[in-house]
C-alpha positions in Angstrom: -0.1 0.0 0.1 1.4 3.5 -0.8 0.3 6.3 1.4 0.8 9.9 2.5 1.1 10.2 6.2 -0.1 13.5 8.0 1.2 13.5 11.4 3.8 15.2 13.6 4.1 11.9 15.4 6.0 9.7 12.8 7.9 7.9 15.3 5.8 4.7 15.1 6.7 2.0 12.7 4.2 1.5 9.9 4.7 -2.1 9.9 1.7 -4.0 11.3 0.0 -0.8 12.5 -3.6 -1.3 13.6 -6.3 0.6 12.0 -8.3 2.6 14.6 -11.0 3.9 12.3 -11.8 4.8 8.6 -13.6 8.1 8.4 -12.7 8.8 4.8 -12.9 7.1 1.5 -9.1 7.0 1.1 -8.0 7.9 4.6 -7.8 6.3 8.0 -6.4 6.5 11.5 -3.7 4.2 12.6 -1.2 3.6 15.4 -1.1 1.9 18.8 -0.1 5.1 20.6 -0.5 8.5 18.8 -3.1 8.8 16.0 -1.5 9.0 12.7 -3.7 9.9 9.7 -2.9 7.9 6.6 -4.1 9.1 3.1 -4.0 6.4 0.5 -2.5 7.6 -2.8 -1.7 6.1 -6.1 -1.8 6.2 -9.8 -5.5 5.2 -10.3 -7.3 7.5 -8.0 -9.2 4.8 -6.1 -7.0 2.4 -4.2 -7.4 -1.3 -4.7 -7.6 -2.1 -1.0 -10.5 -1.5 1.3 -9.3 -0.7 4.8 -11.3 -1.9 7.7 -11.1 -1.0 11.5 -8.9 -3.5 13.3 -6.9 -4.4 10.0 -3.1 -4.4 10.6 -1.4 -2.5 7.7 2.1 -2.2 6.4 2.7 0.6 4.2 5.3 3.0 2.7 4.8 6.7 2.5 5.9 10.2 3.0 5.3 12.5 6.2 3.8 15.6 4.5 2.3 18.8 6.0 -1.2 19.7 5.1 -3.2 23.0 5.2 -5.9 23.9 7.6 -8.6 22.9 5.1 -7.4 19.1 4.8 -9.9 17.6 7.2 -12.9 19.2 5.4 -11.4 18.3 1.9 -11.2 14.7 3.1 -14.7 14.7 4.5 -13.5 14.2 8.1 -15.9 15.8 10.7 -15.3 16.7 14.3 -16.5 13.2 15.7 -14.0 11.5 13.3 -11.0 13.6 14.4 -11.1 16.8 12.2 -9.7 18.9 15.2 -6.6 16.8 15.4 -6.0 17.1 11.6 -6.5 20.8 11.6 -4.3 21.2 14.7 -1.3 19.6 12.9 -1.8 22.1 9.8 
């Protein structure tokens, strides 16, 4: 899986990370400690893998900054962690 990671807590290993929740079509929260937002990326637009809560995922990616509108652009609302995504903008 190829992903863009949006987090200031990129100290955790992405290998075997548990999926906490999947609030967006191509994005999900993972990590056993700090919440790390993972945005699936790729050439085809829609990823070929459907992520489910409690999946354990291995991925490669880049730790990238995002702007204050990222949560809204990703359709992540307050109940799904929008405030945390916005705080790291």
